[in-house]
Backbone as ProteinMPNN parsed JSONL, in Angstrom:
{"seq_chain_A": "MMKIPKCDYHGTCKNKAYREVFPSLLGGKYKNRGWSYLCRKHYSQEQKRFKGKLPNSDAD", "coords_chain_A": {"N_chain_A": [[-16.451, 17.243, -2.66], [-14.56, 14.939, -1.135], [-13.55, 11.61, -2.231], [-13.352, 8.699, -0.473], [-10.461, 6.796, -0.356], [-10.167, 3.335, -1.325], [-8.961, 0.266, -0.264], [-6.614, -1.516, -2.535], [-5.752, -4.095, -2.628], [-4.729, -6.655, -4.477], [-7.036, -6.373, -5.986], [-9.251, -7.297, -4.688], [-9.962, -6.644, -2.111], [-12.042, -4.46, -0.339], [-11.971, -2.662, 1.908], [-11.648, 0.446, 3.848], [-8.974, 2.529, 2.993], [-5.723, 2.417, 4.77], [-3.059, 3.302, 4.473], [-0.764, 4.503, 1.989], [1.461, 3.069, -0.072], [4.531, 2.79, -1.439], [6.107, 0.88, -3.131], [7.845, 1.009, -5.558], [9.964, 2.75, -4.934], [11.631, 1.223, -3.79], [13.302, 0.15, -5.543], [15.231, -1.984, -7.66], [13.585, -5.156, -8.236], [11.109, -4.158, -7.815], [10.752, -1.975, -9.219], [8.826, -1.141, -11.014], [6.424, -1.314, -9.83], [4.922, 1.074, -8.894], [2.468, 2.663, -7.16], [0.222, 2.204, -4.254], [-3.08, 1.668, -2.347], [-3.47, 0.365, 0.783], [-5.138, -1.338, 3.169], [-5.566, -1.558, 6.986], [-4.971, -4.312, 7.592], [-3.845, -5.43, 5.185], [-1.718, -3.917, 4.874], [0.034, -4.341, 7.116], [0.565, -6.997, 6.557], [2.075, -6.704, 4.24], [4.268, -5.062, 5.189], [5.498, -6.792, 6.82], [6.369, -8.573, 4.957], [8.271, -6.952, 3.469], [10.057, -6.487, 5.392], [9.655, -4.423, 7.023], [10.469, -2.149, 5.611], [9.021, -0.899, 3.768], [8.051, 1.988, 1.975], [5.806, 4.374, 2.921], [2.842, 6.473, 3.306], [0.289, 8.502, 5.02], [-3.065, 7.598, 4.153], [-5.069, 9.536, 4.004]], "CA_chain_A": [[-16.472, 16.29, -1.77], [-13.391, 13.839, -1.724], [-13.652, 10.237, -2.196], [-12.411, 7.879, 0.46], [-9.715, 5.708, -0.917], [-10.272, 1.857, -0.57], [-7.699, -0.894, -0.349], [-6.705, -1.973, -3.663], [-4.819, -5.321, -2.598], [-5.054, -7.569, -5.598], [-8.174, -5.937, -6.452], [-10.295, -8.168, -3.916], [-10.11, -6.118, -0.807], [-12.787, -3.141, -0.434], [-11.875, -1.968, 3.103], [-11.096, 1.769, 3.874], [-7.404, 2.459, 2.886], [-5.041, 3.018, 5.925], [-1.78, 3.482, 4.079], [-0.573, 4.591, 0.671], [2.66, 2.554, -0.102], [5.415, 3.176, -2.66], [7.344, -0.142, -3.412], [8.749, 1.317, -6.619], [11.146, 3.582, -4.165], [12.697, 0.381, -3.194], [14.191, -0.115, -6.739], [15.39, -3.487, -8.019], [12.461, -5.751, -9.07], [9.9, -3.397, -7.512], [10.862, -0.434, -9.718], [7.642, -0.8, -11.836], [5.148, -1.337, -9.036], [4.175, 2.202, -8.678], [2.056, 2.895, -5.544], [-1.189, 1.786, -4.189], [-3.672, 1.928, -1.138], [-3.651, -0.744, 1.634], [-6.174, -1.215, 4.641], [-4.803, -1.935, 7.949], [-4.578, -5.695, 7.404], [-2.895, -5.906, 4.196], [-0.317, -2.999, 5.217], [0.834, -5.034, 8.139], [1.091, -8.114, 5.828], [3.231, -6.165, 3.358], [5.486, -4.589, 6.129], [6.254, -8.082, 7.242], [6.968, -9.286, 3.775], [9.366, -6.173, 3.16], [10.932, -6.402, 6.543], [9.575, -2.983, 7.78], [11.227, -1.098, 4.826], [7.996, -0.372, 2.829], [7.996, 3.377, 1.794], [4.52, 4.7, 3.072], [2.414, 7.788, 3.78], [-1.203, 8.346, 5.397], [-4.002, 7.59, 2.887], [-5.918, 10.593, 4.049]], "C_chain_A": [[-15.461, 15.338, -2.236], [-13.756, 12.523, -1.379], [-12.846, 9.507, -1.349], [-11.789, 6.89, -0.306], [-10.033, 4.272, -0.364], [-8.918, 1.215, -0.974], [-7.62, -1.54, -1.821], [-5.81, -3.333, -3.915], [-5.367, -6.22, -3.564], [-6.502, -7.408, -6.218], [-9.439, -6.688, -5.857], [-10.61, -7.374, -2.681], [-10.976, -4.902, -0.993], [-12.752, -2.314, 1.01], [-11.298, -0.436, 2.863], [-9.55, 1.672, 3.797], [-6.841, 3.169, 4.136], [-3.799, 3.772, 5.569], [-1.7, 3.74, 2.475], [0.916, 4.058, 0.639], [3.12, 2.909, -1.687], [6.371, 2.213, -2.917], [8.195, 0.267, -4.426], [9.856, 2.242, -6.156], [12.167, 2.676, -3.73], [13.612, -0.164, -4.12], [14.356, -1.671, -7.031], [14.243, -3.932, -8.731], [11.341, -5.101, -8.706], [9.758, -2.071, -8.056], [9.569, -0.141, -10.634], [6.35, -0.994, -11.068], [4.391, -0.398, -8.781], [3.652, 2.232, -7.241], [0.565, 2.168, -5.472], [-1.44, 1.853, -2.591], [-3.914, 0.621, -0.514], [-4.489, -0.522, 2.935], [-5.071, -1.894, 5.4], [-4.084, -3.396, 7.989], [-3.616, -5.925, 6.593], [-1.582, -5.032, 4.306], [0.375, -3.805, 6.088], [1.476, -6.307, 7.454], [2.369, -7.751, 5.078], [4.465, -5.691, 4.136], [6.291, -6.044, 6.45], [6.965, -8.879, 6.154], [8.228, -8.385, 3.321], [10.2, -5.785, 4.425], [10.853, -4.948, 7.175], [9.995, -2.018, 6.896], [10.187, -0.577, 3.722], [7.763, 1.093, 2.842], [6.335, 3.682, 2.172], [4.179, 6.168, 3.412], [0.795, 7.491, 4.278], [-2.024, 8.498, 4.19], [-4.877, 8.78, 3.022], [-5.207, 12.008, 3.509]], "O_chain_A": [[-15.391, 14.937, -3.398], [-14.257, 12.294, -0.278], [-11.627, 9.643, -1.449], [-12.501, 6.107, -0.935], [-10.146, 4.048, 0.841], [-8.073, 1.593, -1.785], [-8.642, -2.087, -2.238], [-5.29, -3.646, -4.986], [-6.547, -6.544, -3.428], [-7.014, -8.305, -6.888], [-10.514, -6.693, -6.457], [-11.746, -7.565, -2.247], [-10.604, -4.203, -1.936], [-13.513, -1.358, 1.162], [-10.617, -0.142, 1.88], [-8.93, 0.838, 4.456], [-7.285, 4.241, 4.545], [-3.462, 4.759, 6.223], [-2.534, 3.205, 1.744], [1.669, 4.668, 1.398], [2.46, 3.175, -2.691], [7.538, 2.603, -2.951], [9.372, -0.07, -4.292], [10.709, 2.53, -6.996], [13.291, 3.023, -3.368], [14.576, -0.838, -3.758], [13.545, -2.476, -6.574], [13.837, -3.308, -9.712], [10.358, -5.48, -9.343], [8.984, -1.204, -7.651], [9.309, 1.018, -10.956], [5.271, -0.842, -11.642], [3.232, -0.641, -8.443], [4.332, 1.87, -6.282], [-0.061, 1.698, -6.423], [-0.569, 2.012, -1.736], [-4.516, -0.237, -1.161], [-4.393, 0.504, 3.609], [-4.097, -2.513, 4.972], [-2.919, -3.597, 8.331], [-2.594, -6.505, 6.957], [-0.509, -5.437, 3.858], [1.539, -3.998, 5.738], [2.635, -6.658, 7.676], [3.457, -8.311, 5.217], [5.595, -5.936, 3.713], [7.497, -6.241, 6.307], [7.903, -9.653, 6.34], [9.188, -8.976, 2.827], [10.953, -4.812, 4.408], [11.805, -4.402, 7.732], [9.926, -0.874, 7.346], [10.604, 0.159, 2.828], [7.199, 1.485, 3.863], [5.582, 3.001, 1.476], [5.046, 6.975, 3.747], [0.185, 6.464, 3.979], [-1.789, 9.341, 3.324], [-5.501, 9.045, 1.995], [-5.853, 13.055, 3.489]]}, "name": "protein", "num_of_chains": 1, "seq": "MMKIPKCDYHGTCKNKAYREVFPSLLGGKYKNRGWSYLCRKHYSQEQKRFKGKLPNSDAD"}
């Protein structure tokens, strides 16, 4: 049985993950950020912050 990933936004959110994001692919100061799971709320916040250029894929 596969475990459903949870949002790991700053370690405080426990909602079901919506997207897996890869800020390290942007390079520059984000090159060491790796990847993380984000819920719908935090995903839209981060997309605004990165001006819609945050690399991502479905969390499932």
